[in-house]
Structure formats: structure tokens, C-alpha cells
C-alpha positions as CSV (number, residue, x, y, z in Angstrom):
1,M,230.7,34.5,-62.4
2,I,230.0,32.8,-59.1
3,G,227.9,35.7,-57.9
4,M,225.7,35.6,-61.0
5,A,224.9,32.0,-60.6
6,A,222.2,32.8,-58.1
7,C,220.1,34.6,-60.6
8,S,221.2,33.4,-64.0
9,Y,221.1,30.3,-66.1
10,H,223.5,29.0,-68.6
11,Q,222.4,29.3,-72.2
12,L,224.4,27.6,-74.9
13,Q,225.0,30.0,-77.8
14,R,226.0,28.6,-81.2
15,R,228.5,30.6,-83.2
16,P,229.7,30.2,-86.7
17,Y,232.2,27.5,-87.5
18,G,231.0,25.2,-84.8
19,L,232.3,27.3,-81.9
20,E,230.0,27.3,-78.9
21,S,230.1,29.6,-75.9
22,I,228.1,29.9,-72.7
23,R,226.1,33.1,-72.2
24,Y,224.6,34.1,-68.9
25,V,221.0,35.3,-69.0
26,R,219.6,37.1,-66.0
27,Y,216.1,36.7,-64.9
28,R,214.8,39.6,-62.8
29,S,212.2,37.7,-60.8
30,S,214.8,35.3,-59.3
31,C,217.5,37.9,-58.6
32,S,218.2,38.9,-55.0
33,I,218.4,42.6,-53.9
34,T,222.1,42.6,-54.5
35,H,221.4,42.3,-58.2
36,M,218.8,45.1,-58.2
37,R,219.2,47.8,-60.8
38,K,220.9,51.0,-59.7
39,A,217.9,53.2,-60.6
40,T,215.6,51.0,-58.5
41,K,218.0,51.3,-55.5
42,K,218.0,55.1,-55.9
43,K,214.2,55.2,-55.9
44,L,214.0,53.0,-52.8
45,A,216.4,55.2,-51.1
46,K,214.4,58.3,-52.1
47,Y,211.0,57.0,-51.1
48,W,211.7,54.7,-48.1
49,G,209.4,56.7,-45.9
50,Y,206.4,55.9,-48.0
51,L,207.2,52.2,-47.7
52,L,207.2,52.6,-43.9
53,L,203.9,54.4,-44.1
54,I,202.4,51.5,-45.9
55,A,203.8,49.1,-43.2
56,L,202.3,51.5,-40.6
57,V,198.8,51.5,-42.1
58,L,198.9,47.7,-42.5
59,G,200.1,47.4,-38.9
60,W,197.0,49.4,-37.8
61,F,194.5,47.3,-39.7
62,Y,195.9,43.9,-39.0
63,R,196.8,44.7,-35.3
64,Q,199.9,42.5,-35.4
65,L,202.4,45.1,-34.4
66,D,203.1,46.3,-30.8
67,P,202.1,49.9,-30.1
68,A,205.8,50.7,-29.5
69,V,206.7,49.5,-33.0
70,L,203.8,51.6,-34.4
71,G,205.2,54.6,-32.5
72,I,208.7,54.1,-33.9
73,L,207.4,53.6,-37.5
74,S,205.3,56.8,-37.1
75,G,208.2,58.7,-35.8
76,L,210.4,57.6,-38.7
77,V,207.7,58.5,-41.2
78,I,207.4,62.0,-39.7
79,I,211.2,62.5,-39.8
80,Y,211.2,61.3,-43.4
81,C,208.4,63.7,-44.5
82,L,209.8,66.7,-42.6
83,F,213.4,66.4,-43.8
84,Q,213.8,64.0,-46.8
85,A,210.6,63.6,-48.8
86,P,210.7,65.1,-52.3
87,V,208.3,68.1,-52.2
88,P,208.1,71.4,-54.0
89,C,210.2,74.3,-52.7
90,C,207.9,77.0,-51.2
91,A,210.4,79.9,-51.5
92,K,209.3,83.0,-53.3
93,T,211.4,84.2,-56.3
94,R,212.1,87.8,-57.3
95,E,209.2,87.5,-59.8
96,D,206.8,86.7,-56.8
97,E,206.4,83.1,-58.0
98,F,207.2,79.9,-56.2
99,C,210.6,78.3,-56.8
100,R,210.3,75.4,-59.3
101,N,213.0,73.2,-57.7
102,N,212.3,70.3,-55.5
103,A,213.0,70.5,-51.8
104,S,214.1,67.8,-49.4
105,G,211.3,67.6,-46.9
106,L,208.5,69.9,-45.8
107,L,210.7,72.0,-43.6
108,S,213.7,72.7,-45.8
109,G,214.0,74.4,-49.1
110,C,215.8,73.5,-52.3
111,H,219.5,73.4,-53.0
112,L,219.8,77.2,-53.3
113,K,221.4,78.9,-50.3
114,Q,218.7,81.6,-50.0
115,H,215.9,79.0,-50.0
116,K,217.3,76.5,-47.4
117,W,215.4,77.6,-44.4
118,Q,212.7,79.8,-45.9
119,N,209.9,77.1,-45.2
120,I,210.7,77.1,-41.5
121,K,210.7,80.9,-41.5
122,M,207.2,80.8,-43.1
123,L,205.9,78.4,-40.5
124,V,207.2,80.7,-37.6
125,Q,205.3,83.7,-39.0
126,Q,201.6,83.1,-38.6
127,H,200.6,85.3,-41.5
128,A,202.6,83.2,-43.9
129,W,201.0,79.8,-43.1
130,A,198.5,80.1,-46.0
131,E,201.4,80.9,-48.4
132,F,203.3,77.8,-47.1
133,A,200.2,75.7,-47.7
134,R,199.7,77.1,-51.2
135,G,203.3,76.4,-52.1
136,T,203.2,72.9,-50.6
137,F,200.0,71.7,-52.1
138,R,200.7,72.8,-55.7
139,R,202.2,69.4,-56.6
140,I,201.4,65.8,-55.7
141,G,204.7,65.4,-53.7
142,G,203.5,68.1,-51.3
143,H,200.1,66.4,-50.9
144,A,201.7,63.0,-50.2
145,A,204.2,64.4,-47.7
146,A,201.6,66.5,-45.8
147,L,199.0,63.6,-45.7
148,S,201.8,61.2,-44.6
149,V,202.7,63.5,-41.7
150,L,199.1,63.7,-40.6
151,V,198.7,59.9,-40.7
152,A,202.0,59.4,-38.9
153,M,200.9,61.9,-36.2
154,A,197.7,59.9,-35.7
155,G,199.9,56.8,-35.4
156,V,201.9,58.4,-32.7
157,I,198.8,59.3,-30.8
158,V,197.3,55.8,-31.2
159,S,200.5,54.2,-30.0
160,I,200.6,56.3,-26.9
161,V,196.8,56.0,-26.1
162,T,196.5,52.3,-26.7
163,P,198.7,51.1,-23.8
164,I,197.0,53.6,-21.5
165,L,193.5,52.3,-22.3
166,N,194.4,48.7,-22.0
């Protein structure tokens, strides 16, 4: 009960026959991150790169961050989008359709063994680039990851060029 005291208050609860008990009521607004719901923690773990992207864009506009920090944030966003962001799998099935599963990152495929490295194979073959783009941009997750990579690449370029020009 000691751990809950930080985000709870005591509420006196009346029971029949004059018995009273103390009930702990939790307020979400005053709870710390240790008392965050499990589903919220999972979503934060799944989408952490987009939070870094927001910090990166705000760092550009407010110019409060050092160019080295912007470069590190940009690199982390690129790594997130290429290897962890939830995007559609671009692998072709036997019916000549795209796989319906989600992949982890733009470069890897879904959980199926045959699809694991099919996106990288498509990027190596120049004639398959259009097929990769068609598969990536069929859902909003692909749009978000691809746009985030482009923004983060611009961030890397800006963080390298800024110290040179100053």
C-alpha cells in the first residue's frame, strides 16, 4: 500500500452494520510512470521512434538542441523506422498479392520465415523498387515510416552541414 500512496487517496467506504473500510482510489493524472497501464507501456515501446521524431522536429524549429544531438536523434529515428516501426509486409504471396501481416521496420518482413528478408532483396533488385514502394505505401504505417526516414535523413544532413557553415 505504500507504493500506491503516491497516486491514490483514501476514501472512507461505509458498509452495512456500521463497518467501515478504507478503499484506495487511483487518479490517473497524478500517477507516475511506474503506475502506467500495461497497454500504454506497450504502445510507448512500439512507437518510441515517432516520439523521437517529434522531439527532432521541435529541436529544429526551436533551435535549442546542439547539432550533434540532432544527429543522434536522427540516427535513432532512422534505425527505428528501418528495423522496428510497424509497417505492412511487402512480400508477395502465392496468389500474387501482398502479405497481410505487419512487418517490423521497412527492411524486414513479417514473422514468416520466407518473408524475413524479402524487402531487402526487393531493394537490391532495381526492377523491384516500384513493387516495394507499392507494398509499403498501401497502409498508413508505411507512409509514416517512409516519411519519418526522409525527415530523419534531412536531420542528419542538417546536423552535419550546420557546424561546417558556422
